[in-house]
FIKOLZA-1660 file (N, C-alpha, C; in steps of 0.1 Angstrom, whole numbers, plus 5000, padded with zeros to 4 digits):
% residues 77
   i   px   py   pz ch aa at
   1 2258 9822 7985  A  M  N
   1 2258 9810 7979  A  M CA
   1 2270 9802 7981  A  M  C
   2 2269 9791 7985  A  G  N
   2 2282 9782 7987  A  G CA
   2 2285 9774 7974  A  G  C
   3 2297 9770 7973  A  V  N
   3 2303 9763 7962  A  V CA
   3 2296 9748 7961  A  V  C
   4 2291 9745 7950  A  P  N
   4 2284 9732 7949  A  P CA
   4 2295 9721 7951  A  P  C
   5 2290 9709 7957  A  V  N
   5 2299 9698 7958  A  V CA
   5 2297 9689 7947  A  V  C
   6 2307 9687 7939  A  I  N
   6 2307 9679 7928  A  I CA
   6 2314 9666 7931  A  I  C
   7 2307 9655 7931  A  T  N
   7 2315 9641 7933  A  T CA
   7 2312 9632 7921  A  T  C
   8 2318 9622 7922  A  K  N
   8 2315 9611 7910  A  K CA
   8 2302 9607 7912  A  K  C
   9 2297 9604 7922  A  N  N
   9 2283 9599 7923  A  N CA
   9 2273 9609 7920  A  N  C
  10 2276 9621 7922  A  S  N
  10 2265 9632 7917  A  S CA
  10 2265 9632 7902  A  S  C
  11 2277 9632 7896  A  V  N
  11 2279 9633 7882  A  V CA
  11 2273 9621 7875  A  V  C
  12 2276 9610 7881  A  E  N
  12 2269 9597 7876  A  E CA
  12 2254 9597 7877  A  E  C
  13 2248 9602 7888  A  E  N
  13 2234 9603 7890  A  E CA
  13 2229 9611 7878  A  E  C
  14 2234 9624 7875  A  K  N
  14 2230 9632 7866  A  K CA
  14 2231 9625 7851  A  K  C
  15 2240 9617 7850  A  L  N
  15 2242 9612 7836  A  L CA
  15 2232 9600 7834  A  L  C
  16 2228 9595 7846  A  A  N
  16 2218 9583 7845  A  A CA
  16 2205 9588 7843  A  A  C
  17 2203 9602 7844  A  K  N
  17 2190 9606 7841  A  K CA
  17 2188 9611 7827  A  K  C
  18 2198 9611 7820  A  L  N
  18 2199 9617 7805  A  L CA
  18 2187 9609 7796  A  L  C
  19 2181 9617 7789  A  K  N
  19 2171 9611 7780  A  K CA
  19 2179 9606 7765  A  K  C
  20 2179 9593 7766  A  I  N
  20 2188 9588 7756  A  I CA
  20 2183 9587 7742  A  I  C
  21 2171 9591 7740  A  N  N
  21 2163 9592 7727  A  N CA
  21 2164 9606 7721  A  N  C
  22 2171 9615 7729  A  K  N
  22 2173 9629 7722  A  K CA
  22 2185 9629 7713  A  K  C
  23 2184 9639 7704  A  S  N
  23 2195 9641 7694  A  S CA
  23 2208 9646 7700  A  S  C
  24 2220 9644 7695  A  P  N
  24 2232 9651 7699  A  P CA
  24 2230 9665 7701  A  P  C
  25 2239 9670 7710  A  G  N
  25 2241 9686 7710  A  G CA
  25 2251 9690 7700  A  G  C
  26 2254 9702 7703  A  P  N
  26 2264 9710 7694  A  P CA
  26 2278 9702 7694  A  P  C
  27 2281 9694 7705  A  D  N
  27 2293 9688 7705  A  D CA
  27 2292 9674 7697  A  D  C
  28 2281 9671 7691  A  Q  N
  28 2278 9658 7683  A  Q CA
  28 2279 9645 7691  A  Q  C
  29 2279 9647 7704  A  L  N
  29 2280 9635 7714  A  L CA
  29 2265 9631 7716  A  L  C
  30 2263 9618 7713  A  H  N
  30 2250 9614 7715  A  H CA
  30 2246 9611 7730  A  H  C
  31 2235 9614 7737  A  P  N
  31 2233 9611 7751  A  P CA
  31 2235 9596 7755  A  P  C
  32 2232 9588 7745  A  R  N
  32 2233 9573 7749  A  R CA
  32 2248 9570 7751  A  R  C
  33 2258 9576 7745  A  V  N
  33 2271 9573 7748  A  V CA
  33 2275 9578 7763  A  V  C
  34 2270 9589 7767  A  L  N
  34 2273 9592 7780  A  L CA
  34 2266 9584 7790  A  L  C
  35 2254 9581 7787  A  F  N
  35 2244 9573 7796  A  F CA
  35 2251 9558 7797  A  F  C
  36 2256 9553 7786  A  E  N
  36 2261 9539 7788  A  E CA
  36 2275 9539 7794  A  E  C
  37 2283 9549 7791  A  T  N
  37 2297 9549 7799  A  T CA
  37 2297 9558 7811  A  T  C
  38 2286 9560 7818  A  R  N
  38 2285 9569 7829  A  R CA
  38 2294 9564 7840  A  R  C
  39 2294 9551 7842  A  E  N
  39 2304 9547 7854  A  E CA
  39 2319 9548 7851  A  E  C
  40 2323 9550 7838  A  V  N
  40 2336 9552 7836  A  V CA
  40 2340 9567 7835  A  V  C
  41 2332 9575 7829  A  V  N
  41 2334 9589 7828  A  V CA
  41 2331 9599 7838  A  V  C
  42 2322 9593 7848  A  S  N
  42 2318 9602 7858  A  S CA
  42 2329 9608 7867  A  S  C
  43 2340 9599 7871  A  Y  N
  43 2350 9604 7878  A  Y CA
  43 2359 9615 7871  A  Y  C
  44 2364 9611 7858  A  P  N
  44 2371 9622 7850  A  P CA
  44 2364 9635 7849  A  P  C
  45 2350 9634 7847  A  L  N
  45 2342 9645 7845  A  L CA
  45 2342 9654 7858  A  L  C
  46 2341 9647 7870  A  S  N
  46 2340 9652 7882  A  S CA
  46 2352 9661 7884  A  S  C
  47 2363 9655 7881  A  L  N
  47 2376 9663 7883  A  L CA
  47 2377 9675 7874  A  L  C
  48 2372 9675 7861  A  I  N
  48 2372 9686 7853  A  I CA
  48 2364 9697 7857  A  I  C
  49 2352 9693 7862  A  F  N
  49 2342 9703 7868  A  F CA
  49 2347 9710 7882  A  F  C
  50 2353 9702 7891  A  K  N
  50 2360 9707 7902  A  K CA
  50 2370 9717 7898  A  K  C
  51 2379 9714 7889  A  K  N
  51 2390 9722 7887  A  K CA
  51 2386 9735 7880  A  K  C
  52 2374 9734 7872  A  S  N
  52 2369 9746 7865  A  S CA
  52 2364 9755 7877  A  S  C
  53 2356 9750 7887  A  L  N
  53 2351 9758 7897  A  L CA
  53 2363 9763 7905  A  L  C
  54 2372 9756 7909  A  T  N
  54 2383 9760 7917  A  T CA
  54 2390 9771 7912  A  T  C
  55 2392 9772 7898  A  L  N
  55 2400 9782 7891  A  L CA
  55 2391 9795 7887  A  L  C
  56 2378 9791 7886  A  G  N
  56 2368 9801 7881  A  G CA
  56 2370 9804 7867  A  G  C
  57 2374 9793 7860  A  I  N
  57 2375 9795 7845  A  I CA
  57 2365 9785 7838  A  I  C
  58 2359 9791 7828  A  L  N
  58 2351 9781 7820  A  L CA
  58 2357 9780 7806  A  L  C
  59 2356 9767 7801  A  S  N
  59 2361 9766 7787  A  S CA
  59 2353 9773 7777  A  S  C
  60 2360 9777 7767  A  T  N
  60 2352 9785 7756  A  T CA
  60 2342 9776 7749  A  T  C
  61 2346 9762 7748  A  D  N
  61 2336 9754 7745  A  D CA
  61 2321 9753 7752  A  D  C
  62 2322 9755 7765  A  W  N
  62 2311 9753 7774  A  W CA
  62 2303 9766 7773  A  W  C
  63 2309 9778 7768  A  K  N
  63 2302 9789 7766  A  K CA
  63 2295 9792 7753  A  K  C
  64 2298 9782 7743  A  M  N
  64 2288 9782 7730  A  M CA
  64 2276 9775 7733  A  M  C
  65 2266 9782 7726  A  A  N
  65 2253 9776 7727  A  A CA
  65 2245 9779 7715  A  A  C
  66 2236 9771 7710  A  D  N
  66 2227 9774 7700  A  D CA
  66 2215 9778 7706  A  D  C
  67 2211 9791 7704  A  V  N
  67 2199 9796 7711  A  V CA
  67 2189 9798 7699  A  V  C
  68 2178 9794 7701  A  T  N
  68 2167 9795 7691  A  T CA
  68 2154 9800 7699  A  T  C
  69 2149 9812 7692  A  A  N
  69 2137 9818 7698  A  A CA
  69 2126 9809 7694  A  A  C
  70 2115 9807 7704  A  I  N
  70 2102 9801 7701  A  I CA
  70 2092 9811 7702  A  I  C
  71 2086 9814 7692  A  Y  N
  71 2075 9824 7693  A  Y CA
  71 2062 9818 7696  A  Y  C
  72 2055 9825 7704  A  K  N
  72 2042 9819 7707  A  K CA
  72 2032 9827 7701  A  K  C
  73 2021 9822 7697  A  R  N
  73 2010 9831 7691  A  R CA
  73 2004 9839 7702  A  R  C
  74 2000 9852 7696  A  A  N
  74 1996 9862 7705  A  A CA
  74 1980 9857 7709  A  A  C
  75 1975 9860 7720  A  K  N
  75 1963 9857 7725  A  K CA
  75 1955 9867 7719  A  K  C
  76 1943 9865 7714  A  I  N
  76 1932 9875 7709  A  I CA
  76 1922 9874 7719  A  I  C
  77 1918 9885 7725  A  S  N
  77 1907 9885 7736  A  S CA
  77 1896 9891 7730  A  S  C
% end
């Protein structure tokens, strides 16, 4: 598996596809903020992601997640 190519344009495209009506994540940053500022923040974000991949280190904040189990009803046959 090759190293993914991360460019300013690829980050900007991902940010342009954000659903701006969703609630903020654990970082309390609303998706609309990233969507509206995508042209400005895409370059710094691409540098951060490239550096992380180059060094092979993930920020501890990136490792945190809120995981919630969603149970389905059992099928009765």
